[in-house]
C-alpha positions in Angstrom: 79.3 94.9 71.8 81.4 97.7 70.4 83.3 99.8 72.9 81.8 102.9 71.3 78.2 101.7 71.6 75.8 101.3 74.5 72.1 100.4 74.3 71.1 103.7 76.0 73.5 106.1 74.2 73.9 104.6 70.7 77.1 104.9 68.6 79.5 107.8 68.6 78.6 110.6 66.1 82.2 111.4 65.3 85.8 111.0 66.4 87.2 114.1 68.1 90.8 115.3 68.2 90.2 117.0 71.6 92.3 115.6 74.4 92.8 116.6 78.0 94.5 116.1 81.3 93.4 116.2 84.9 95.2 118.8 87.0 94.9 119.9 90.6 91.2 120.7 91.2 90.5 120.9 87.5 90.8 119.8 83.9 92.9 121.0 81.0 91.5 120.5 77.5 93.5 120.8 74.2 91.6 121.3 71.0 92.7 122.0 67.4 93.6 125.6 67.7 93.2 126.5 71.4 93.5 125.0 74.8 91.8 125.7 78.1 92.0 124.9 81.8 89.1 125.1 84.3 89.8 125.0 88.0 87.6 124.9 91.1 89.0 127.7 93.3 89.0 127.5 97.1 86.1 129.9 97.0 84.0 127.4 95.0 84.0 129.3 91.8 85.3 127.9 88.5 88.3 129.8 87.0 88.6 129.3 83.2 91.8 130.1 81.2 91.9 129.9 77.4 95.0 130.3 75.2 95.8 129.7 71.5 97.8 126.7 70.4 100.9 127.7 68.4 100.5 126.6 64.8 96.9 125.5 65.3 95.8 123.6 62.2 98.9 124.6 60.3 101.4 122.3 62.0 105.0 122.0 60.7 105.9 118.9 58.8 107.5 117.1 61.7 104.3 117.3 63.7 102.5 115.5 60.8 105.0 112.9 59.7 104.2 109.4 60.9 106.4 108.0 63.7 108.2 111.3 64.0 105.1 113.3 65.1 104.6 111.1 68.2 108.0 112.2 69.7 107.2 115.9 69.4 103.6 115.5 70.4 104.6 113.6 73.6 107.2 116.2 74.5 104.9 119.1 73.9 102.1 117.4 75.9 104.5 116.8 78.8 105.7 120.4 78.9 102.2 121.9 78.6 100.8 119.4 81.1 103.5 120.3 83.7 102.9 124.0 83.2 99.2 123.5 83.8 99.8 121.5 86.9 102.0 124.2 88.3 99.4 126.9 87.4 96.6 124.8 88.9 98.6 124.4 92.2 99.1 128.2 92.4 95.3 128.7 92.1 94.8 126.7 95.3 97.0 129.0 97.4 95.0 131.3 99.6 96.1 134.4 101.6 96.1 132.2 104.7 98.5 129.8 103.1 100.8 132.6 102.2 100.8 133.9 105.8 101.7 130.4 107.0 105.0 130.2 105.1 107.9 129.0 107.2 110.9 131.1 107.8 112.9 129.1 105.3 110.3 129.5 102.6 110.2 133.3 103.2 114.0 133.4 103.1 114.0 131.6 99.7 111.3 133.9 98.4 113.3 137.0 99.4 116.6 135.6 98.0 115.4 134.2 94.7 112.2 136.2 94.0 110.6 135.3 90.7 113.4 132.7 90.0 112.2 130.5 92.9 109.4 128.7 91.1 111.4 127.9 87.9 114.2 126.6 90.1 111.8 124.4 92.1 110.1 123.2 88.9 113.5 122.4 87.3 114.5 120.4 90.4 111.2 118.5 90.4 111.5 117.6 86.7 115.1 116.3 87.2 114.1 114.3 90.3 111.0 112.9 88.4 113.0 111.9 85.4 115.7 110.3 87.5 113.1 108.3 89.5 111.5 107.1 86.2 114.9 106.0 84.8 115.7 104.2 88.1 112.3 102.4 88.4 111.6 101.6 84.7 115.1 101.1 83.2 117.8 100.5 85.8 115.9 98.4 88.4 114.4 95.8 86.1 117.7 95.3 84.3 119.7 95.0 87.5 117.2 92.4 88.8 117.3 90.3 85.6 121.1 90.5 85.4 121.3 89.3 89.0 118.9 86.4 88.3 120.9 85.6 85.2 124.0 84.9 87.4 122.2 81.9 88.9 119.8 80.8 86.2 120.5 80.7 82.5 117.7 82.6 80.7 117.6 83.3 77.0 117.8 87.0 76.1 114.4 87.1 74.5 112.8 85.7 77.6 114.7 88.2 79.7 113.3 91.0 77.6 109.8 89.7 78.1 110.2 89.3 81.9 111.8 92.8 82.1 108.8 94.3 80.2 106.3 92.6 82.4 108.2 93.8 85.4 108.0 97.4 84.2 104.3 97.1 83.6 103.9 95.6 87.1 105.8 98.6 88.6 103.6 101.0 86.7 100.3 99.4 87.7 101.5 99.1 91.3 102.7 102.7 91.5 99.3 104.0 90.1 97.4 101.7 92.5 99.3 102.9 95.5 99.1 106.6 94.7 95.3 106.2 94.1 95.0 105.4 97.9 96.0 109.0 98.6 93.1 111.4 99.0 94.6 114.1 96.8 95.5 111.6 94.0 92.1 110.0 94.2 90.5 113.4 93.5 92.9 113.9 90.6 91.8 110.5 89.2 88.2 111.6 89.6 89.0 114.7 87.4 90.6 112.3 85.0 87.4 110.3 84.8 85.4 113.6 84.3 87.7 114.5 81.4 87.1 111.2 79.7 83.3 111.1 80.3 82.9 114.7 79.0 84.8 114.0 75.8 82.7 110.8 75.3 79.5 112.8 75.8 80.7 115.4 73.2 81.7 112.6 70.7 78.2 111.1 71.1 76.7 114.4 70.0 74.9 115.0 73.2 74.3 118.2 75.1 77.1 118.8 77.6 75.2 118.7 80.9 76.2 117.0 84.2 73.5 114.4 83.9 74.4 113.5 80.3 78.1 113.3 81.0 77.5 111.0 84.0 76.0 108.4 81.7 79.1 107.9 79.7 82.1 105.6 80.2 85.2 106.9 82.0 87.6 104.9 79.9 89.0 106.2 76.6 91.3 104.5 74.1 93.4 107.8 73.5 94.2 108.2 77.2 97.8 108.9 78.3 97.6 105.8 80.6 97.1 103.6 77.5 100.0 105.4 75.8 102.3 104.7 78.7 101.3 101.0 78.7 102.0 100.8 74.9 105.4 102.4 75.4 106.3 99.8 78.0 104.9 96.9 75.9 106.4 98.0 72.6 109.8 98.4 74.3 109.9 94.6 74.8 110.0 94.1 71.0 112.3 97.0 70.2 114.8 95.8 72.8 114.6 92.3 71.4 115.1 93.5 67.8 118.2 95.6 68.7 119.5 92.9 71.0 120.6 95.2 73.8 123.4 93.8 75.9 122.8 92.4 79.4 126.4 92.5 80.4 126.6 96.2 81.3 123.5 97.6 82.9 124.5 101.2 82.5 125.2 100.7 78.8 121.9 99.0 78.4 120.1 101.9 80.0 121.8 104.4 77.7 120.8 102.3 74.7 117.2 102.2 76.0 117.2 106.0 76.3 118.5 106.3 72.7 115.7 104.0 71.5 113.0 105.7 73.5 112.0 108.1 70.6 111.6 105.0 68.4 109.3 103.3 71.0 107.3 106.5 71.6 106.8 107.1 67.8 105.5 103.5 67.4 103.2 103.8 70.5 101.8 107.1 69.3 100.8 105.7 65.9 99.2 102.7 67.5 97.1 104.8 70.0 96.0 107.0 67.1 94.7 103.9 65.3 93.0 102.7 68.4 91.2 106.0 68.8 90.2 106.1 65.2 89.1 102.6 64.4 86.8 100.2 66.2 87.5 96.6 65.2 88.5 93.4 67.0 92.2 94.1 66.5 92.1 97.6 67.9 89.9 96.5 70.7 92.4 93.9 71.7 95.2 96.5 71.5 93.2 98.9 73.7 92.1 96.4 76.2 95.1 96.4 78.6 95.3 100.2 78.7 91.5 100.5 79.3 91.9 98.0 82.1 94.6 100.1 83.8 92.4 103.1 83.5 90.2 101.4 86.1 93.0 102.5 88.4 93.9 105.9 87.0 90.3 107.1 86.6 87.6 107.2 89.2 83.9 108.1 88.9 83.7 111.9 89.2 81.5 114.0 91.3 79.2 116.7 89.9 81.5 119.6 90.7 84.4 117.9 88.9 82.2 117.2 85.8 81.2 120.9 85.8 84.9 121.9 85.5 85.5 119.4 82.6 82.4 120.7 80.8 83.6 124.3 81.0 87.1 123.4 79.8 85.7 121.3 76.9 83.2 124.0 75.7 86.0 126.5 75.5 88.0 124.5 72.9 85.2 123.1 70.6 86.0 124.3 67.1 83.6 126.6 65.4 81.0 124.4 63.6 82.0 121.4 65.7 84.2 118.6 64.4 
C-alpha cells in the first residue's frame, strides 16, 4: 500500500511545501511567504507569533539552484530553528522563575544585561557543534584507525563501517534523549507537527480528531534528512578517498565535503517528498523508521498548537 494512502483517509490531495519543527511546548511552521510559532504558555493559553519570510516566493538564484539550494536551506533552517527554540524557552519563564534566580545568575544579568542571552546562545552553538564533530567525525575515525592497527581492512569497508557507526550513534543518542520527560514531550510535538501537515495535505478540516487519524511519520522530516546526510557521506568519502593516516586531516576534509553531502541529501529528500514510487519508498524507509524514535503520538493540547501554527501559514487559496 502507498505510504500516502490509507483505507480510511484515501490519497493525499496535494503535496505541500509547508514544513515545521517542534519547539519547547509548541510548534513552528514555515510556509511559502510566512512562518509562525504556536506555544502553550504556563497559563494554558496558546501564544501565536507570525512573521514574514524574507524573499517569500521570490527567492534568489542560489536558493533555487539544484544541489546548491540545499546548503543554504539547511543553514537558514538551523538558524531560524535555534532562534525559535530560544524564544519558546523564554515563553516558559514565569515571574516565580525570575525570582528564583541564583546570585550568580543575577550577577551575570547585571554585568552583561541584554548581551547575556546572545553570549549564552553563542556558547551553546559552539559546544553543540564541537560535540557533533567529536561524535560523528572524530570518534568513528579514531576507532576505525585503531582497529586498522590490528586488522587490515580495505578503505572502502572502513568507510562503510564508519558510516554505520555514525548512524548507530545518531539512533542511540535520539533513543536515549527520548527517555527524558522534557524530550519526550518535544517528540510528541514533533508528531503533532507531522500529523497536522498530513491532515492538511489530505484536504481535511484541521480539527484535533481529524489530525489524530493521520500518520506521525513524514518523508520530508529533518530526521530523515540527517540519516541521508550520514548515509550519503559513506559514498562521498569513498569517492574522494579520504586518508585514514591522519585523523585530524580526515576530519577537516569531511568538513570541507559536508556542503556536497548536504546538497545531495537535500535533493534526495525533496524527491522523496514529491514522488511516491518503490524507489522513493525504499529511500525513505530508514528515515521513517528512525522517526519512530524522534516522534511520539501527541496529546490533544499539543495538536491544538500545531493546528494554530499551520493555519497561520497556509497560503491564500491553499496550495
